[in-house]
N, C-alpha and C positions, 0 to 999 in steps of 0.2 A: 384489422389486427394491429395492436400497439407495437411500437419498436421493441426489439429485444435488447435489453440492457446488458452490458458487460462491465463488471466491476474488476478492473485490473489491479490486483492487490500486490503492491510493491512491498517486499519484506521490510519490517521495522518502520512502518509509517503510520501505525494505528489501524492497519487493515483488519486485524482480527476483531477489534472493537466495532469497526464499521460493518463487518459481516454479521455481528450480533444484532446490530440495528436493522439490517436488511432482513434478517429472519423474522422480525416482528412486522415487516411491511407487506410480505407476500406469503401466499400459501406455501407450505413446505414442499409440496410436490411440483411447484412452479419454479423451484430454485435448483440449480446444479452448482456444487462447490467443487472446484478442482484443487486437489491438495498440493500438487507439485508441478513445476513447469515441465518436467520431463514427461509427465502423464497427460499434459493438456492436449497434444495433437491426437493421441489415440482416443481420448474421451470424445473429442469433437468429431473425429472421423467416424466413430461408431454410433453417433447419435442418429436415431431414426427420424424421419420426417414428422411422424405423429408426436414424438417426444419433443422435437424442436418447436412445433406449433403450440404445445402446452406451456412452454417456458415463458416466464417473465424476465428472468435474469440468470446469467452465468457469472460466477464470481470465483476468485481464487488466484493462485500463482500462475500467471500466464503472461504472454507478451502480445503486443498489438499485432493483428493480422489473422487471428483465428476466425474472424468473421468471414473471411474469404471462402470458407468451407460451408457456410450457412446460407439459408435461403430466406432470411428475414432482413428487414431494415434494422440496422444496428446503430446503437449509440453507446459509446464508452464513457466511463467516468473513473477517476482514480484520486489518490492522495499522494502528494509529494512531501518530503521532509527535508529540513536543513541538512545538506549532504554530510557535513562533519558530524553532526549528532547521529545521523543514520548509520554511518560507518562505525562510530564508537559504540553505539547500541548493539550493532551486529557482533562486533568483536567481543564485548563483555557477555553477551548472550551465549556465544559459542564457548568461551573459556570456562563458563560456569556449567557446561554440560560435558563431563569427562568422556562420555561415550559417543558424542557427536562426531561423525566422520570428518567434519571440517576442523576439528580440534587437533592441532599438531603438537600439543604439549606432551611431555613425558613425565615420569615420576621425579625427575630431577629439576626440570625447568619448564616454566609456562611459556608458550610461544609468545613472541612480541607481536605487536600490531604491525610492525614493519614486515616481519616474516609472513604473517597471515596474508597481507595484501600482495606481497611480492610472490607468494607461492603460486598464485593463479588458481587455487583450489575453489575460490569463489570469484569468478570474473566480474560479478556485479558489484564488487567493491570499487571498481574503476568506472565511473560514469554509468553506474547500473540503472539509474532511473531513466536516463536518456536512452540507454540501450533498449529497455523494455518498452518504452513508449514509442520508440522508433521501430520496434519489431525487428531489431538487428542484434542478435546475441553474438558477442565477439570474444575471442581469446585475448588474454592480456598482451600478447605479442603482435596482435593485429593493429596496424596503424590506424585503421578506421575507428578504433575505440576512443580516440582522442581527436577525431577529425571534425571540422566545421560542418561537413555534410551530414554527419550523424545528428548533430544538434538541429540543423535545418529540417531534417525529416521529422524529428520528434515534435518540433514546434508546429510544423504543417499538419501533422496528425492531430494534435490538440485543437488547432483552429478549425479543422475540417470535420472531425469525427468524434470529438469528446463533448458531451453535453455539459460537463463540468469537470474542472480539475481543482482540487482543494489542497490545502497544506496542513500538516499536523500541528504546526504552531498556532494555527487559527482553526482548530478542529471544530469547536462549537459553531463558529461563524460559517464554516464550510458546510457542515451538515444541515444547518438551518437554510442555507441557500439551496442545497440539494432537496430538502423537504419541499420548498416552494416549487422547484422545477419539476419534481416528480410526484407532487401531490401526496406526500407521505403523512402518516400520523406523526405526532410529535416524537422526535427520535431520542428519547432519553436513553442513557447507557451507563454501563460500568466499564472502566478501563480493563482491557484483557491483554494477556501475553506480555506483561511488562518485564523488562530486563531487570533481574535481581543483582544485588551486590555490585552496583556500578558506582563509580566516583561522580562527583559533581563535574559535569562536562566543562563548566566555566573555569575549572582549575586544572584542566589538562595541559601538559607541557606544550609550549608554543611550537616546539620542533615537531611534535606529533601532529598538531593541527596543520602546520605548514606542509607536512608530508602528505596528509590526506587531501588538502587543497590542491596540491600540485598534480595529483592523480584524478581530480574530480572537477576540473574547470568547466566542463560541459554541464555537469549536474548543477553546479553553482549558478551558471547562467540560466539554465532551464528553470530552476527553483525561483530565481529572482524575477524571471519573466511571468511565471504563474502568480507569484506573490503580489506583484504589481497589479495584475488583473483583479485579484480578489480585493486588494485595497481600494481599487476604483469602484468595484461593485458595492462594497461596504459604504464608501463615501456617498455614492449616488443613492443608496437606499435611505440615507438620512437617519435622523434621530430615532424614528420609530423602530427601525431595525436594531439599533444599538440597545434600545430599551427591551426589545424582544430577547436579545442575547443575554442581557443582564438577568431577566426573569428566568430564562432557561437555565442559566448557570446555578441559580439559587435552588430551583425545584429539582434539577438533576443531582445536586449535592445531597439533597434530602432523600431522594428516592434511590440513590446509588446502590445501597445494599440489596434492594429488591431485584435489580437487574443482574447483580453479581450472583445472587442465589439462583435466578432463572438460568443463567449460563451454566452454573455448576450442575444443576438438575439435568439440563439437556446433555451435558458432557457425560455424566454417569449413566444416563439412560442409554446412550449409544454404546458404552462399554459393556453394559449388562447384556445387550443383544448378542455379544460374541461369546458368552459363556454357555 
């Protein structure tokens, strides 16, 4: 029996796009998608042995460690994103959803990013990528959330139990490396769940960037660690891989509308089932 794969989807890292790719790689009945972190333990705990044997992949919002309840050999993979961009994307995504429970705005004033992070309503805005990969969810008042030990656990997990860790900023390169490792069909895609009405992140006030950096030093170090590994993989793969990436980008740009239509069709077919 092949290893059971776990795609750890960290919010605002391109994970929804990656999930669309995954849906074209495996039979639908061999995939479980976990919608929220709070549901992940119950879903895994209630998984029957027969259902577990059937699976190729578990994906969704979860944290490292759910494999401990399973009876298969496990390999994780995930995508990281530049921590400043990930926090900004999360913030603008939330403020553009008036009914989102994380949106602390009122009719008079839109919440600031400082208020959003300091509120603790989303503790994964402080070293959230490191928390999830370490499998250690922390409150914002927990000293462990900024500890060297948390980073060491995350790096050890990546080295020991992740078949691959990519970065959003090198998304095409990352998924082509995944394709080779997992023997996938060519993973063409259309970008999904993009944050709307966002500013150019390069023009964000330096005070805001410094504030985010001060709360995400572990995530910055973890991201740089992973980015360096990918850069080395790309360099060692040589010119042929770079040519493959170039061709992939061209064909993916041309075929992009097809995969956007396929995602919309799948989304609405699920909605219709509930009527």
